[in-house]
C-alpha angles and dihedrals in degrees: 000000000000117000110200130193133169122242128167095339094312131101110232114205126192127189107239129199096019141072093194133073100198143124092290093065102019100099093050093046092046091051093049093046091049090052091051094047099044094089102054092271127171101228129184119190115209107211096181094123096043110105098167135034127177133194092276090054091049088052090054091054093048091048090051091051090051092048091050092052092048090055095044092250134117134246120200137170129219143176095025117180119238099254093048091046090051090056093047090049093047089054090045089239090130084077092051101047128057101239127191130187093229144350094267091064095059115114 
């Protein structure tokens, strides 16, 4: 479900085959993110194709951030669609995550 590529020292992951990050796909995504982050990786998740996220999906992102920090890595988000960004802002998670407009901005 995750498609991962390397770019400028970061792993860039995209969610393939879905436009939703919800309870139906959460356990698989969480497992794949944990695998990627277990070796002090710097992971960026490109959410450009995600049109809907629910509380379970939010939990997956928070869990991934926690895992990254435990392994001295980083977890960032980029290319977030307007509706998803509105939800993250409403929950004040835009202050918790490093968020970039697109992959080319990532440092």
